[in-house]
N, C-alpha and C positions, 0 to 999 in steps of 0.2 A: 659350522663356524671353525675357523682355522687359527693356529698360532696363539692359543690362550696360555696365560702364565700367571700363577699366583705369586704375588710379590710383596705385599705389605700386610702387616697385621696391625689392627687398631687395638690399643691396650686400654683396659679399665683397671687402674692400679697395675697389678701384674697379670691380669686376666685378659686373654685374647677374646675380643668381642666380634671381630669380623676379619675377613680376608678380602683383599682387593685383587681384581683380575683384569689383566690387560688383554684386549681383543684387537687384532689387526685385520679387521674387516670393516670397511667404511660404511656408515649408516647416517641418516639424519638423526637429529637429537631425539625426536619422538620415537623413531624406530629403535634406536639404541636403548632408550628407557624401557620400551616394551620388552625387548630381548632380555635386558637385565632383570626385569621383574618376573618374566616367565621362567628364567633359568636360575636366577640367584635371588637377590632382594631388591636392588635398585641400582641406578647409576651412583657412582662413588661421590661422596661428599668430603670436604676438607674443612675441619673445624678449628684448626689452630696452626700456629707457625711450625710446630714440630711435624705435624702431618704434611704440611706444605713442603717442608724440606725433604721428607721421605719421598714424596712424589717427584720432586725436582731431581733428586739424586737418581731415582730409577729412570726417569726420562733421559737423563744425560748419558745413560749407559746403552741407550737404544741406537740402532742405525739412524743415519741422518734423515732418512725418509719418513721416520716415525716420530714426529715431534709435536703434533697437535692432537689432543684427545678430548672428547666430550667428557665433562663432569656433570653432576646433577644440578648445577646452579642455572636458574632461569629468571627472567623478569616477567611478572604476571601482568594482568590487564590494568592493575592499579599502579604499575611501575615499581612494585616492591620486588626485591630480590629474595628468592626462596630456593630452598633445596627441594629436589624432586619428591622427597617424602613429606613435604609440607612445612618444614621448619623455616622460620624467618632467618635469613642469613645475617650474621653479625661479624664474621671474619671475612676479609677480602684481601686479595693480593694481586691487584691489577698490573699487568705488564705496562710499563711507561710508554711503550710504542703502540699501544692499543688505539686504533683510530676511532673517532666518534662517529657513530652511525645509528640513528634511532631504529633502524630495521633489524639491528643485531640484538637479540634478546635471549640468546642461549650462550653458554660459556664453554670454552675449551681451555685446557691446561697445557702450557708449554714449559720449557725449562726455566724461563724468566718470570713466569707468573701466569695470569689469566687474561684471556682476550674474549671480547664479545663477538659472536658470529651469528649470521643468519641461521635460524634453526633448521632450514631446509638444506643447508650445506651438508656434505657427507665427510665425516672424520672417523678415525679410530675412536675407541672409548674405553673407559674404566667402569667395571661393575664391582659391586661388593656383595659378599655373602655374609649375612649376619648370623651370629650364634645365639641370638635371642629367640625365644619361642613365645609367640602370641597364643594365649589361651582364651578362646572365645566362649568361655563358660562363666556365668554370673555366680560369683562366690563372695562370701564375707571375707574380710581381711585375714582372719585366722585360717579360714578354709583355703584361701589362696596361698598363704605361706606354707600350709601343710601339703597342698597339692604339689608345689614346686619341690619341696624337700623329699616327698615320696618318690619323685622322679629323679632324685639325685642332683637337684638344682637348687637355686635360691630365687626368691622374689627380687625383682630388679631394683637396684638403687641408682639414683641420679646424682652423680657427683661432678659433672662437667657439661659444657655446651656440646661436646662431641657425643656424650651419652644421650643428650636430648635428641640430636640428629638421628642417632641409631634407633632409639625407641619410637620416634615419630614415624620413621620409615617402616619399621616392623609392624606398627599398629595401624597401618592404612585401612585395614579391613575390620578394625574393631567395631563392635556393635553398640558400644556405649562411649560417650565422650570422655568420661573420667576413667583412669586406669589405676589400679592399686600399685603402689611402690612398697619397698620394705621400710619406709619411714614410719616410726611409731613414737608417740609421746610417752616417755617413761622417766620417772624420778626427776621431773621438772625440766627435762630437755627433750628435744627431738633427736632421735637416734636412728641410724640405719641398723637394722637387725640381721642383715645377711651375715653368714658365717664365713664367707670366703675372704672378704677384705677386713683389715684391722681398724681402719679409721672410722669408728662407729659414729662419732658425733657429727651431726649435719653441719656443714660449714655455712649453709644459707639459713641459719636460724631466724634471721630477720624477715624472711619471707613468710614465716609461719606464725600463727598466734601464740603468744607467750604463755597464755593461760586458757587453753581451749576448753570447751564444755566437755563434760565427762564422756559423752558419746563420740565427739569429733576428735579423737586422739589417734587417728590413722592418717597417713599421708597418701594422697592420690595425685596423679598428674592430669591436669586439664589439657586435653589435646587441642581444644580450640584456643585457649589462652596461652598454652605452652609454658605453664609454670605449676608449681606444687600448690596444693590446697589441702586444708584439714577436712576430713570427711568422716561421716558416721561409720564406725568400724563394722556395724551390723548390716550396712547396705551391701548390695551385691553388684560387683563390677567385674569387667574383664581384667586381665593382668598379663604380665610378661615374666617369664622365668629365664634364667641364664645359668650356665655352668662354666663358660670359658673353655670348653673342650675344643 
């Protein structure tokens, strides 16, 4: 593979969660995804306007012949738009000049926005390398927290849609549908207990039960439903650690 370049960091608060990589060898969408998964984590995703502007700024600096890049967005058999890691897409930035063609079900990024293309076409592409670490060991919530901290990391917290995209892509090979997060019910509130970021109180309090049973006071991410759930702290689940290194 030639002419690769690291160019964008995705941030989690002030913590770097991933690096995006530009590759200038053309492939089909599925071949590009396979390459990214083999060498990095997955095809790149764009979760908000800030990230979109970072990509656009980078593309504008490239030679004129390098203007269309595969990203991880595709349309599944039910006509739902999803990211390669499995997350349902909720942010879009379609290029106004994008022609309508039902055969175009994969997405490229250009400076102006996104365009739908036939997945068998060949384009350059963006990969990303996640700094999250999937632990495929079944541990209680306390054991998972301790495991991450012994490794010099923290149990993952979910503060944004971009975080969800990251953890879904990292957890593709998880052995259990629910994954521990650092969310814990303490002193009448759901709190993120990781020690890296300071905004401890969960902003999405309304997603969680306000008075959970005594056992279900730990927060897990349902990979199928793609949202947080209260879970029995003594249950044993897979989990994700991070340190932002």
